[in-house]
N, C-alpha and C positions, 0 to 999 in steps of 0.2 A: 704191599707197598703203600696202599691208601691209608693204612694205619698211621704212618709217619706224617702224612699230610694232616690228618685229624689231630695228631699229637701236637704238631706245630701250631695249628689253629687254637687248641685249648690253652697252650702256654701264652700265645699272643693275646688271646681273648682275656685271660685273667690279668695279664699285665696292663692292658688298656683299661679294664674296668676298675682295677684297684689303684693304679698309679695316682689318681687325684687325691687319695687319702693316705698315701704312704709311699715307701720305697719298695720297688719290686725288683728282685734279682732272679733272672731266669738262668738256670744251669749253674747254681752255686755248688762248688766242689767241697767235699769233706773227706778227710783222711788221705793217707798216702795212696790208697787204692783208687782214689778219685771216684767216689760215688757222687753222682750228680743229682742235686735236688732240683725238681722240675721248676717250682715257683716258690721263692722265699720272700715273704712279705713282712715289712716293718711299718707299723702305723706312723703317720705323720701328724700334721696339724689337723685336728678334728674338723670335719665338714658335716654337721649333723644331717642336713637336708639330703646331701648326696648319699651318705651312708644309709639313711632311711629308704631312699629310692632303690638302693641295691637289694633291699629286702634281706633274705636269709644270707646271701653272700656278704652283705655289709655287716651283718651280725657276726659272721665268722671272722671278719677282718678287724674286729675291735681290739685284738691282741696280735702280737707277733705270731706268724703262722707259716706253716709249710703246706702247700697245695700240691697233691700228686694226682692229676687227672688220668683216667684210663678210658680208652675208646671202647674196649671190650670188657666183659665181666672179669673181675679179678680172680686170680688163683691164690692158693695159700702162699706160694713163693713170692707173689707180688706184695702181699701184706708184710711178709718177713723182710723183704728188700726195703720197703718204705720205713718200717720201724727201725731197721738197722741204720738207716740214714739219720734218724732222730737220735739213736744212742751214740752214733759216731759224733754227731754234733754236740751232744752233751759232754763227751770226753774232751772235745776241742775247747768248749767253753770253760771246763774245769782247768785245763792246762793254761788257758789264757788268764784265769783268775790267779793261779799260782805265780805266773810270771809278773802279774801286776801286784802281787802281794795283797790280794783282796779275797774276801770270802765268796765262794760260789753260791749263787742263789737260783734255785730251780724255777723261780718265777720268770727268769730270763729265757727259759727254754721255750722254743716255739711250740704251738699246738699243731699237731699233724692232722690234716684233713685228707683222707683218701676218697677221691671222687670216682665212682664206678656206676655204669648204667644199671647193672643188676649184681646181686651177690647171693650165693646159696646160703641157706640157713646154717649149714654145717660150718661154713667159713666164718660167719658172723659169731655164732656161739662158740666156735673153737678158739677164737681170740677174746672171748669174754665180752663181746659187744652187747650192750643193753641200751634200750631207748631211754630217753629222759623226757617223757611227755609233759611234765610240768613246766619245762623251760624251752624245749625244742620240738620241732615238728616231727611227724611220723617219717620214717625212712632214715633216721640218723641213729647210729649205734655207737656208743661210747665205750672205749677200752677201760679197764680198771684204772683208778685214779692216777697212779704214778706213771702210767704209760703216756699220758697226755696226748691222746689221739682219738679219732673216730672214723668210722666208715660211713660215708654218705651214699646211700643207694638212691640214685637220682630218679629212677623209675617208680620209686615208692613215695616220692614227695607229693604232697597234694598239689593239684594243678591250680594254683592261685597266683595272683600277681607277685606275692612275696617270694615265690620260688622260681619265677620266670628266668632270671639271669643264671640260675644253675641248670635249669632244664634245657637251656640252649646247648649245654655240653652233654646232653643225653644221646640217645641213639634211636634210629628208626622212627616209629610213629611219635614217640614222646618228643624227640627233637623237632620233628616236622610240625607238630602242633604248637610247640613253643615258638618256632619261627613264624608261623602263621599268626600267633597272638601278638606279634610285634605290630601288626597292622592296626591294632586298636589304640596304639600310642600315638601321640601327636607327632607329626612329621618333623617337628623341630626339637623333639626330645633328645637331649645329648646322649643318653644311654642307647636309645634306638639308633641314632646316627652311627655311634661307635660300633654297635653290634652289627649293623648292616654293612659297614665298610669291611669288617673282618669276614663276614659271611660271603660278601662278593669275592673277596680274595680266596676264600676256601672254594667257592664255586669255580672260580677261574682255574685254580690249581687242579681240581678234580677233573675238569673237562679237558684241559690242555696237556697235563702231564701224563696221565694214564687212562684215557677214556675207555680203552678196551677192557680194563680191569674193574670197571665200576660195578658195584653190586646194585641190585634193584632198589635198595633203600637209599643208596647214594644218588641214584638217578631221581628218585622221588624228592630227595632233599633239594637237589638243584631246581626242580620244578617248583618247590615251595618258596625258594629264595627269589626267583625271577619276578613274580608279581609285586613283591615288596620294592624291588628296584624300580619297576615301572611306576608304582605308587609315589615313590619319593620324587621321581622326575615330574610327574603330574602335579605334585604339590608345589614344586619349584616353579612350574609353568603357571600355576594358578596365582602364585605370589607375583610373578612377572606381570600377569594380566591386571592384578589389583594395583600394582605400582604404576603400570602403564595407564590405567584408568585415572589415577590421581594426577599423573603428569598431563594426561589428555584434558582433564577438567581445567587445569590451570591454563593450558594453552587455549582451550576453548573460550575462556573469558576474554582473551586478547585477540584471537584470530578467527573465532567462529567455533561453536561447540562441536559440530560434526567433524570438521577437519582436525581439530585438536584431539578429539577422542581417538580417531583413527591413527594419527601419528604417534600419540602417546602410548597407546596399547602396543603398537609395533616396536617402538623404541624400547619400551620397558621389557618386552619379551626378549628382544635381542640382547639387551644388557644383562638380563638374568641368565640367558643361555651362555653368554661369554663368561660370567662368573662361575656357573656350574662347571664348565669345561676347564677353566683355569684352576679350580679347586680339585676337580676329579682326577686330572692327569698327574699332578704331583702326588696326590694321595695314593694312586695306584703304582706309579713308577719311581717315586721318591724325588722326582725333580721335574721341572718344566723346561725341556731342552729348547735351545734357540729356534730350531726348526718348528717345534710345536707352537711356540709363541707367534711365529709368523702367520699361522693359519687361524688363530683365535677369532679375529674380527670377521673374516668371510664366513667361517663356520657358524658364528652366532646368528647369521642371517638365514640359516636353514629353516625349513618348516619344522613345526613341532614333531611331526611324524618322523621326518628324516633325522632330526637331531636325536630323537630317542633311539632309533635304529643304530645310529652311529655309536652312541654310548654303550648300548648293549653289546655291540660287536667288540668294542675296546675292552669291555669288562671280561670278555672270554679269553683275552690274550694272557700269556704268561707275564710275570712281573720281572723277568730278567732282561738282559740287553736285547735278545732276540725279539721278545715281546714289545719292547720299546721301539725297535726299528719297524716292526709291523704296524705299530700304532701310528708312527709318522707317515708311513705309506698310506694307511687308511685315511688319515686326515687329509693328505694331499689328494687322494682319490675323490673324497667328498667335495673338496673345493673345486676340482676340475669338472666334476659332473654338473656343476651349476652353469658352466659356460661351454661345455663340449658334449655333444650327443654322439658318442663313439662306441664301437664294439669293445668288448672286454679286453681283447688283445691290444688294440690300439690305445685304449685308455691306460693299460698297464705300462706300455712304452712311454706314454706321455708323463705318467707319474715318475718313472725312473729318470727321464730327462729333466723333469722339473727339480727333482731332489739332488741331481748332480750339479746344479748351478751353485756357484759361490753364494754365500749368505747375502752379500750386498745385492747381487743380481736377483736372487730369489725373492728378497724383500720387495724390491722395486717392481718385479713382475706381478707378484701377488697383489700389490696395491693398484697396479694399472689394469688388472683383469676386468673390472667392471666397465672400463672404457673401451676395451678391445673387442673386435668382432671375433666370431669363431675362427674365421680364416686367418686373421692376424695372430690369434693365440696359437693356432697350429703352426704357423710359420715361425713363431718365436721358440717353439718347442721342437 
């Protein structure tokens, strides 16, 4: 079952990486038998710098292409199935040309890229796959010319920055090393941010959907992803400190350097944590619900340690409605912890009572919490 989680990750990953430079269609159907193409890519307006940053993946996306990623090593039947989709698509394009009374041009046929972690020599040679070292890297085996396709053996690709965005789709140690190499990129690198968002989602799905079925390599992958998440948060907090320092210096000129620095740092940190949370929640659940919005301001005042723990806990939740409900409870719990020192059972009851309030009353109570004593808050709940 974990294979389907990884398959979904691969399709979403390719969609996010390629969408800035073209149109990506996931699950494109061909023929009446409904063979589904995993990822169908059509180039758009060129963005040379972005394409160059994608490295080998960007080079593959210079023409219309079909990407068929596999989590496990391909079998002969897998290659036949992929090439059948390409041949079916060719017949579809020919029929369309006849309907339009135009001449069919093979140049319009997409190039088929079969992505596999490993592949046996017999499979590669059996389909006539040969390398093209003068133009392409090691690990890519091209079919005979008119087949317009190639097998990309990810684990044979050289471990260079040029292949990083393809090695993310590898397996085991190769994938783990690729994930770890993301740490060398700038924390504000758009490709790194996109990859991490999808990796966090993969991590969450693996942990929450079927934790008992996880293989050892998947557990190691989860461990490789977690430090990157913490690194990203620390970078955001560092930015908050820097912004806070700037604000503090400005205030210090007016009200005294020491007082201005202290207030500026703290306000900058809180504002940054609020922005992180307001971006993180819609990114994970697709929306920022009204109840989530109510808790943003008080949660921005958490310590850096507590704030990090909260984000990590949310990242482990599922992305469905159940996960969203658990996230709201978790946010409410962290808010109440700031004002109540209660046992777990009593705190859980307080959270339930708080979330049962109508939105107007909930909003007012959250705003009044800093002015209420613990006894007054207990009485209100």
